[in-house]
C-alpha positions as a Python dict, from the first residue, in 0.01 Angstrom:
ca = {
    (1, 'M'): (0, 0, 0),
    (2, 'T'): (353, 143, -36),
    (3, 'Y'): (633, -93, 63),
    (4, 'T'): (853, 42, 342),
    (5, 'P'): (1215, -81, 338),
    (6, 'R'): (1330, -230, 669),
    (7, 'F'): (1604, 31, 722),
    (8, 'G'): (1438, 318, 537),
    (9, 'R'): (1521, 470, 200),
    (10, 'L'): (1792, 729, 281),
    (11, 'L'): (2090, 571, 452),
    (12, 'T'): (2397, 790, 470),
    (13, 'A'): (2750, 657, 484),
    (14, 'M'): (2875, 894, 753),
    (15, 'V'): (3226, 1032, 747),
    (16, 'T'): (3461, 948, 1033),
    (17, 'P'): (3575, 1256, 1228),
    (18, 'F'): (3942, 1289, 1325),
    (19, 'K'): (4124, 1517, 1565),
    (20, 'E'): (4413, 1736, 1452),
    (21, 'D'): (4662, 1459, 1534),
    (22, 'G'): (4470, 1213, 1316),
    (23, 'S'): (4319, 1012, 1600),
    (24, 'L'): (3949, 929, 1615),
    (25, 'D'): (3727, 1209, 1740),
    (26, 'L'): (3458, 999, 1904),
    (27, 'P'): (3262, 1287, 2062),
    (28, 'R'): (3242, 1454, 1721),
    (29, 'A'): (3135, 1125, 1562),
    (30, 'A'): (2852, 1100, 1814),
    (31, 'E'): (2748, 1459, 1743),
    (32, 'L'): (2760, 1399, 1368),
    (33, 'A'): (2550, 1084, 1394),
    (34, 'K'): (2279, 1265, 1590),
    (35, 'N'): (2288, 1556, 1347),
    (36, 'L'): (2252, 1330, 1045),
    (37, 'I'): (1942, 1166, 1188),
    (38, 'E'): (1794, 1504, 1281),
    (39, 'Q'): (1856, 1619, 922),
    (40, 'G'): (1631, 1345, 782),
    (41, 'N'): (1845, 1036, 729),
    (42, 'D'): (1657, 714, 803),
    (43, 'G'): (1968, 529, 914),
    (44, 'L'): (2347, 527, 898),
    (45, 'I'): (2623, 321, 742),
    (46, 'V'): (2914, 341, 985),
    (47, 'N'): (3275, 318, 863),
    (48, 'G'): (3206, 249, 499),
    (49, 'T'): (3428, 383, 221),
    (50, 'T'): (3311, 736, 301),
    (51, 'G'): (3408, 658, 662),
    (52, 'E'): (3767, 576, 551),
    (53, 'S'): (3747, 211, 653),
    (54, 'P'): (4076, 115, 480),
    (55, 'T'): (4279, 328, 723),
    (56, 'I'): (4091, 257, 1046),
    (57, 'S'): (4196, -35, 1264),
    (58, 'R'): (3949, -294, 1386),
    (59, 'D'): (3978, -171, 1744),
    (60, 'E'): (3909, 184, 1626),
    (61, 'R'): (3610, 66, 1424),
    (62, 'C'): (3459, -97, 1731),
    (63, 'Q'): (3511, 223, 1930),
    (64, 'L'): (3340, 415, 1650),
    (65, 'F'): (3047, 174, 1631),
    (66, 'E'): (2994, 195, 2006),
    (67, 'A'): (3010, 576, 2006),
    (68, 'V'): (2746, 595, 1733),
    (69, 'I'): (2527, 336, 1906),
    (70, 'D'): (2531, 540, 2226),
    (71, 'A'): (2463, 863, 2038),
    (72, 'V'): (2151, 772, 1841),
    (73, 'G'): (1962, 543, 2075),
    (74, 'P'): (1786, 216, 2005),
    (75, 'D'): (1551, 304, 1721),
    (76, 'V'): (1786, 431, 1450),
    (77, 'P'): (1898, 166, 1198),
    (78, 'L'): (2276, 123, 1209),
    (79, 'I'): (2466, -83, 956),
    (80, 'A'): (2832, -155, 1026),
    (81, 'N'): (3078, -205, 743),
    (82, 'V'): (3279, -516, 832),
    (83, 'G'): (3406, -674, 512),
    (84, 'D'): (3754, -677, 366),
    (85, 'N'): (3950, -894, 123),
    (86, 'C'): (4018, -1185, 360),
    (87, 'T'): (3721, -1412, 421),
    (88, 'E'): (3838, -1551, 756),
    (89, 'D'): (3914, -1204, 893),
    (90, 'S'): (3578, -1077, 769),
    (91, 'V'): (3393, -1361, 942),
    (92, 'L'): (3569, -1304, 1274),
    (93, 'F'): (3524, -928, 1263),
    (94, 'A'): (3157, -957, 1168),
    (95, 'Q'): (3098, -1176, 1472),
    (96, 'R'): (3284, -932, 1696),
    (97, 'V'): (3087, -633, 1571),
    (98, 'C'): (2752, -808, 1602),
    (99, 'A'): (2824, -873, 1971),
    (100, 'L'): (2888, -506, 2055),
    (101, 'K'): (2653, -341, 2304),
    (102, 'G'): (2443, -651, 2344),
    (103, 'G'): (2393, -697, 1971),
    (104, 'R'): (2268, -345, 1892),
    (105, 'I'): (2397, -332, 1532),
    (106, 'N'): (2102, -382, 1296),
    (107, 'G'): (2298, -510, 999),
    (108, 'I'): (2639, -543, 839),
    (109, 'M'): (2774, -445, 499),
    (110, 'V'): (3021, -671, 320),
    (111, 'V'): (3218, -538, 23),
    (112, 'T'): (3346, -733, -275),
    (113, 'P'): (3693, -860, -181),
    (114, 'Y'): (3933, -606, -329),
    (115, 'Y'): (4285, -653, -472),
    (116, 'N'): (4254, -1035, -477),
    (117, 'K'): (4041, -1016, -796),
    (118, 'P'): (3846, -1329, -699),
    (119, 'P'): (3643, -1527, -952),
    (120, 'Q'): (3268, -1506, -923),
    (121, 'E'): (3238, -1832, -728),
    (122, 'G'): (3492, -1700, -479),
    (123, 'I'): (3280, -1389, -425),
    (124, 'Y'): (2975, -1609, -370),
    (125, 'Q'): (3152, -1824, -113),
    (126, 'H'): (3301, -1519, 64),
    (127, 'M'): (2965, -1344, 100),
    (128, 'R'): (2787, -1662, 205),
    (129, 'L'): (3040, -1752, 475),
    (130, 'V'): (3033, -1405, 630),
    (131, 'A'): (2653, -1394, 625),
    (132, 'E'): (2615, -1740, 774),
    (133, 'A'): (2846, -1645, 1062),
    (134, 'V'): (2598, -1386, 1195),
    (135, 'E'): (2224, -1352, 1244),
    (136, 'V'): (2171, -989, 1138),
    (137, 'P'): (2073, -875, 788),
    (138, 'V'): (2361, -846, 542),
    (139, 'V'): (2408, -582, 273),
    (140, 'V'): (2624, -697, -18),
    (141, 'Y'): (2834, -406, -144),
    (142, 'N'): (2912, -417, -516),
    (143, 'I'): (3154, -142, -614),
    (144, 'P'): (3363, -244, -916),
    (145, 'G'): (3518, 102, -941),
    (146, 'R'): (3711, 35, -620),
    (147, 'S'): (3724, -343, -594),
    (148, 'V'): (3801, -394, -968),
    (149, 'V'): (3568, -697, -993),
    (150, 'N'): (3196, -656, -1057),
    (151, 'I'): (2961, -902, -891),
    (152, 'D'): (2766, -1059, -1175),
    (153, 'P'): (2387, -1035, -1143),
    (154, 'E'): (2364, -1415, -1136),
    (155, 'I'): (2584, -1428, -824),
    (156, 'I'): (2379, -1160, -648),
    (157, 'I'): (2060, -1348, -735),
    (158, 'R'): (2206, -1673, -599),
    (159, 'L'): (2308, -1503, -276),
    (160, 'A'): (1967, -1342, -234),
    (161, 'N'): (1789, -1673, -293),
    (162, 'D'): (2031, -1905, -108),
    (163, 'V'): (2121, -1715, 208),
    (164, 'P'): (1825, -1606, 423),
    (165, 'N'): (1993, -1308, 588),
    (166, 'I'): (2143, -1159, 273),
    (167, 'L'): (1863, -908, 238),
    (168, 'A'): (2006, -606, 58),
    (169, 'L'): (2249, -483, -204),
    (170, 'K'): (2441, -160, -238),
    (171, 'Q'): (2482, -140, -614),
    (172, 'A'): (2751, 112, -711),
    (173, 'N'): (2727, 10, -1075),
    (174, 'E'): (2557, 234, -1328),
    (175, 'D'): (2464, -51, -1564),
    (176, 'M'): (2086, -38, -1533),
    (177, 'S'): (2039, -361, -1726),
    (178, 'Q'): (2217, -548, -1445),
    (179, 'L'): (1995, -380, -1189),
    (180, 'E'): (1684, -478, -1386),
    (181, 'T'): (1800, -840, -1402),
    (182, 'I'): (1852, -850, -1026),
    (183, 'V'): (1515, -691, -950),
    (184, 'A'): (1336, -932, -1184),
    (185, 'N'): (1488, -1238, -1019),
    (186, 'T'): (1475, -1155, -648),
    (187, 'S'): (1189, -1106, -405),
    (188, 'K'): (1054, -767, -305),
    (189, 'D'): (1208, -823, 38),
    (190, 'F'): (1553, -808, -123),
    (191, 'E'): (1626, -436, -109),
    (192, 'I'): (1854, -268, -361),
    (193, 'F'): (2014, 63, -277),
    (194, 'A'): (2190, 290, -522),
    (195, 'G'): (2557, 310, -436),
    (196, 'D'): (2600, 653, -594),
    (197, 'D'): (2376, 952, -524),
    (198, 'C'): (2327, 1023, -893),
    (199, 'L'): (2175, 677, -937),
    (200, 'T'): (1903, 728, -675),
    (201, 'L'): (1613, 801, -909),
    (202, 'P'): (1714, 544, -1173),
    (203, 'N'): (1729, 290, -890),
    (204, 'L'): (1385, 384, -757),
    (205, 'E'): (1239, 379, -1108),
    (206, 'R'): (1345, 16, -1144),
    (207, 'G'): (1208, -99, -812),
    (208, 'G'): (1501, -22, -586),
    (209, 'A'): (1463, 75, -221),
    (210, 'G'): (1664, 398, -204),
    (211, 'V'): (2024, 508, -169),
    (212, 'I'): (2328, 464, 51),
    (213, 'S'): (2438, 822, 23),
    (214, 'T'): (2745, 1043, 43),
    (215, 'I'): (2571, 1376, -11),
    (216, 'G'): (2342, 1286, 279),
    (217, 'N'): (2623, 1406, 504),
    (218, 'I'): (2554, 1763, 390),
    (219, 'A'): (2217, 1770, 211),
    (220, 'A'): (1998, 1507, 374),
    (221, 'P'): (1682, 1724, 380),
    (222, 'A'): (1691, 1766, 2),
    (223, 'M'): (1766, 1400, -62),
    (224, 'A'): (1485, 1294, 172),
    (225, 'K'): (1246, 1535, 2),
    (226, 'M'): (1341, 1404, -342),
    (227, 'I'): (1289, 1041, -243),
    (228, 'K'): (959, 1118, -71),
    (229, 'A'): (833, 1301, -377),
    (230, 'Y'): (918, 1009, -603),
    (231, 'V'): (762, 747, -374),
    (232, 'E'): (444, 955, -342),
    (233, 'G'): (417, 984, -720),
    (234, 'D'): (536, 1342, -772),
    (235, 'H'): (802, 1247, -1023),
    (236, 'E'): (827, 1599, -1162),
    (237, 'E'): (926, 1736, -822),
    (238, 'A'): (1168, 1449, -766),
    (239, 'N'): (1339, 1515, -1097),
    (240, 'R'): (1354, 1888, -1025),
    (241, 'I'): (1537, 1830, -697),
    (242, 'D'): (1761, 1570, -860),
    (243, 'Q'): (1872, 1818, -1125),
    (244, 'I'): (1952, 2078, -859),
    (245, 'L'): (2156, 1831, -655),
    (246, 'R'): (2343, 1676, -947),
    (247, 'P'): (2624, 1937, -977),
    (248, 'L'): (2703, 1904, -606),
    (249, 'Q'): (2685, 1525, -622),
    (250, 'N'): (2939, 1535, -904),
    (251, 'Q'): (3159, 1796, -736),
    (252, 'L'): (3203, 1581, -427),
    (253, 'F'): (3376, 1320, -644),
    (254, 'V'): (3621, 1529, -848),
    (255, 'T'): (3883, 1378, -618),
    (256, 'S'): (3877, 1067, -403),
    (257, 'N'): (3586, 1042, -162),
    (258, 'P'): (3558, 1150, 125),
    (259, 'I'): (3805, 1434, 78),
    (260, 'L'): (3550, 1684, -46),
    (261, 'V'): (3251, 1582, 163),
    (262, 'K'): (3467, 1636, 471),
    (263, 'R'): (3567, 1976, 335),
    (264, 'A'): (3200, 2051, 267),
    (265, 'L'): (3112, 1984, 630),
    (266, 'A'): (3381, 2229, 737),
    (267, 'L'): (3238, 2489, 497),
    (268, 'L'): (2902, 2434, 665),
    (269, 'D'): (3060, 2510, 1005),
    (270, 'F'): (3060, 2147, 1114),
    (271, 'P'): (3430, 2054, 1087),
    (272, 'V'): (3518, 1685, 1118),
    (273, 'G'): (3893, 1702, 1068),
    (274, 'G'): (4099, 1594, 772),
    (275, 'V'): (4160, 1260, 605),
    (276, 'R'): (4420, 993, 675),
    (277, 'L'): (4700, 913, 435),
    (278, 'P'): (4719, 801, 163),
    (279, 'L'): (4431, 1046, 109),
    (280, 'V'): (4520, 1414, 135),
    (281, 'N'): (4307, 1713, 222),
    (282, 'A'): (4138, 1929, -42),
    (283, 'T'): (4346, 2189, -221),
    (284, 'D'): (4257, 2557, -205),
    (285, 'Q'): (4129, 2539, -562),
    (286, 'Q'): (3913, 2236, -489),
    (287, 'S'): (3772, 2407, -181),
    (288, 'A'): (3691, 2723, -374),
    (289, 'E'): (3519, 2532, -654),
    (290, 'L'): (3326, 2326, -402),
    (291, 'L'): (3207, 2635, -216),
    (292, 'T'): (3081, 2788, -541),
    (293, 'V'): (2878, 2478, -626),
    (294, 'M'): (2748, 2446, -270),
    (295, 'N'): (2632, 2807, -261),
    (296, 'D'): (2451, 2771, -593),
    (297, 'T'): (2294, 2438, -494),
    (298, 'F'): (2161, 2554, -159),
    (299, 'R'): (2036, 2881, -311),
    (300, 'R'): (1838, 2688, -572),
    (301, 'L'): (1703, 2448, -309),
    (302, 'D'): (1586, 2743, -100),
    (303, 'E'): (1394, 2873, -400),
    (304, 'L'): (1191, 2555, -442),
}
């Protein structure tokens, strides 16, 4: 019997829509959330890195969470990004978020503390304190490319085994030997999600649950089809779709995310506004190159 992850296999980190003046566009966020679920996403990560969490205030985040909750109804898994580089602040904010709308949020995501460059024991204590402050499932977010510090596999294994509600990992680390170590030393109930779209199949091949996706904002049907094919044993089809998607996955990251995925949504006639400083909007050249890759990708997908 195939194991079904508690939140599904394709979770997209949705972008955060802004109005022309840079303020939150909550009606557009609600519309986007509904659209993403209709397109085949199993659940949503709200206000992650792709959602520009570093430039969104806590009050704005709560408004965003509530707008998405109201938009998608009670059955769609919603995971709120709550962590930052201060443990006490992260604990207090996690508790605040988990109380929204009568406790509707299904889980929280907690990133490695950034800038502080904490030692491994500090990361362990940070994650444990935040998790123990709430009752919902916790996703540990390991992204050394942004936080500078990698969470060692031994620390992730300790967290998974020591803290009952630390139940998942977003692993944005392409070192597959670390992933294999974690899988081998945690239970099947501990779900590991690829943190980069290009790592989705390597993650699944090693026993992972799926992906927390960026490209799912614009190509969820293809990602869902690829994952389904792999899980059902059609690895040839899964690899075929993966190869088609790879150029677009790469193109979205030629500059800082989410600059280009927001531009891609506009090119698909679903504009969500620009980005907040210190990010800047895509250049004309970046937009043109992105459009070329998008057109080729969607043409090839249509031919499948």
